[in-house]
C-alpha positions as a printed Julia matrix, in Angstrom:
197×3 Matrix{Float64}:
   0.0    0.0     0.0
   2.84   2.36    0.83
   4.42   1.75   -2.56
   1.1    2.55   -4.23
   0.78   5.82   -2.36
   4.31   6.87   -3.34
   3.63   6.03   -6.96
   0.41   8.05   -7.01
   2.1   10.99   -5.32
   4.94  10.86   -7.81
   2.54  10.76  -10.75
   0.65  13.71   -9.3
   3.83  15.73   -8.97
   4.91  14.88  -12.52
   1.47  15.86  -13.9
   1.55  19.17  -12.02
   5.03  19.9   -13.32
   3.92  19.12  -16.86
   0.93  21.41  -16.53
   3.1   24.21  -15.19
   5.61  23.72  -17.97
   2.85  23.77  -20.56
   1.39  26.97  -19.19
   4.8   28.54  -18.95
   5.55  27.62  -22.55
   2.29  29.17  -23.77
   2.95  32.38  -21.85
   6.47  32.6   -23.22
   5.21  32.06  -26.76
   2.51  34.7   -26.35
   5.0   37.16  -24.89
   7.46  36.55  -27.71
   4.74  37.03  -30.3
   3.54  40.22  -28.67
   7.04  41.7   -28.56
   8.14  40.47  -32.0
   8.74  43.7   -33.98
   8.34  41.94  -37.31
   4.67  40.99  -36.85
   3.04  44.39  -37.3
   5.72  46.98  -38.05
   5.07  47.2   -41.79
   1.3   47.63  -41.44
   1.81  50.18  -38.67
   4.13  52.22  -40.87
   1.56  52.29  -43.68
  -1.21  53.3   -41.31
   0.78  56.14  -39.73
   2.36  57.88  -42.7
   3.41  61.42  -41.76
   2.29  62.67  -45.19
  -1.31  63.9   -45.46
  -3.29  66.3   -47.64
  -5.98  68.8   -46.67
  -8.45  70.46  -49.04
  -7.23  68.12  -51.77
  -8.93  68.59  -55.13
  -8.5   67.8   -58.81
  -9.78  69.88  -61.68
 -12.86  68.38  -63.35
 -12.34  67.64  -67.03
 -13.62  65.28  -69.71
 -10.31  64.01  -71.14
  -6.62  64.62  -71.71
  -4.95  65.61  -68.45
  -5.62  67.6   -65.3
  -3.97  68.95  -62.15
  -4.37  68.0   -58.5
  -3.93  70.53  -55.71
  -4.17  70.94  -51.93
  -1.97  71.4   -48.89
   0.5   68.59  -48.21
   1.57  68.27  -44.58
   4.51  66.33  -43.15
   4.28  65.53  -39.44
   7.54  63.56  -39.52
  11.08  64.52  -38.59
  12.52  64.12  -42.09
  11.76  65.83  -45.39
   9.53  63.87  -47.77
  10.26  64.16  -51.49
   7.42  63.22  -53.83
   8.85  61.96  -57.11
   5.66  60.94  -58.89
   2.75  58.61  -58.45
  -0.09  56.66  -59.98
  -3.87  56.61  -60.14
  -6.57  54.31  -61.43
  -7.9   57.13  -63.6
  -4.61  58.19  -65.22
  -1.83  56.55  -67.18
   0.8   58.84  -65.65
   1.1   60.99  -62.51
   3.99  63.46  -62.32
   5.18  66.19  -59.95
   5.0   69.46  -61.91
   6.16  73.04  -61.48
   5.8   76.27  -63.43
   8.87  77.55  -65.27
   9.69  80.18  -67.88
  10.54  78.89  -71.35
  13.0   80.42  -73.83
  10.38  82.85  -75.09
   9.59  84.09  -71.6
   6.24  82.33  -71.41
   5.2   80.48  -68.26
   4.81  76.76  -68.9
   4.43  73.75  -66.67
   7.03  71.0   -66.7
   8.01  67.98  -64.65
   9.82  68.81  -61.41
  13.09  66.96  -61.91
  13.83  67.02  -58.16
  10.23  66.25  -57.18
   8.16  68.1   -54.58
   9.75  68.45  -51.12
   7.44  68.58  -48.12
   9.65  69.8   -45.26
   9.8   67.98  -41.94
   7.15  69.38  -39.62
   5.96  71.68  -42.41
   3.75  71.87  -45.46
   3.77  72.4   -49.21
   0.87  74.07  -51.0
  -0.01  72.6   -54.39
  -1.85  75.29  -56.34
  -2.71  76.43  -59.87
   0.23  78.39  -61.24
   2.57  76.7   -58.77
   3.7   73.2   -57.83
   1.05  70.54  -58.42
   0.48  66.92  -59.34
  -0.31  66.3   -63.01
  -2.62  63.43  -63.99
  -1.92  62.58  -67.62
  -3.45  60.16  -70.12
  -6.8   60.22  -68.32
  -8.74  57.0   -68.72
 -12.07  58.48  -67.63
 -13.59  61.93  -67.02
 -12.88  63.67  -63.72
 -16.29  64.59  -62.3
 -16.94  67.39  -59.81
 -18.01  66.05  -56.42
 -16.41  62.64  -56.92
 -13.47  61.48  -54.78
 -10.34  60.09  -56.43
  -7.24  58.44  -54.96
  -3.75  59.44  -56.07
  -0.95  57.2   -54.81
   2.2   59.32  -54.55
   5.64  57.74  -54.43
   8.51  59.2   -52.42
  12.25  59.3   -52.89
  12.53  56.6   -50.23
  10.32  54.25  -52.25
   7.22  54.6   -50.07
   3.68  54.89  -51.43
   1.03  57.06  -49.82
  -2.63  57.3   -50.85
  -4.06  60.82  -51.06
  -7.77  61.42  -51.59
  -8.81  64.43  -53.68
 -12.24  65.61  -54.8
 -13.23  66.59  -58.32
 -13.91  70.33  -58.56
 -15.01  72.7   -61.31
 -12.31  75.29  -61.95
 -11.85  77.64  -64.9
  -8.1   78.18  -64.41
  -5.13  75.78  -64.36
  -4.88  75.76  -68.15
  -1.16  76.41  -68.54
   0.81  75.05  -71.5
   2.8   71.89  -70.91
   6.49  71.63  -71.73
   7.57  68.03  -71.43
  11.04  68.3   -72.86
  12.6   66.89  -76.0
  13.18  63.38  -74.67
   9.54  62.5   -73.94
   8.02  61.41  -77.26
   4.5   61.31  -75.81
   4.53  64.97  -74.82
   3.58  66.42  -78.21
   0.08  64.97  -77.87
  -0.28  66.3   -74.3
   0.99  69.75  -75.21
  -1.39  69.9   -78.16
  -4.37  68.86  -76.06
  -3.53  71.34  -73.31
  -2.91  74.19  -75.74
  -6.31  73.57  -77.32
  -7.89  73.66  -73.88
  -6.13  76.94  -73.1
  -7.38  78.59  -76.27
 -10.99  77.54  -75.77
């Protein structure tokens, strides 16, 4: 009988130890998972981009190309340089500025260095100034409809900006795409026609 009692006590102790070990292992696994920086860092970065836009809008038009404007804000500690972008409604999205051509006329052209939104500051995109150009439109831009422009940065990040279609009679500058872009003649022609109408 004594041997039986010792055996049962031993089995009880072993079972308790196994249970404690199992619980300890689960806690350790949960803790490791919770503190693993690789599990949610990428999604957190996307959700907390320091780049935002306020009063974002895009000029309503039926075809060709159009400009997007608004106030870009950078809440981060480093400058953000927008080099271009993409959109479901356009074949090309470029960062554009206004420059003076050889004849002294103001024309818009691609910003070779992109648009810089300073750390802790803002950049205003406006007609006659820096803006985002949506080219090769695949559908009309309608006033009152929201559109998403995904801008790309010098660091290779992508940020979605929502802008609203808006009727606007200005923003009809000529486009100077440079000699190396063979598709620009069509865009310049379309935009010049729009300016003269």
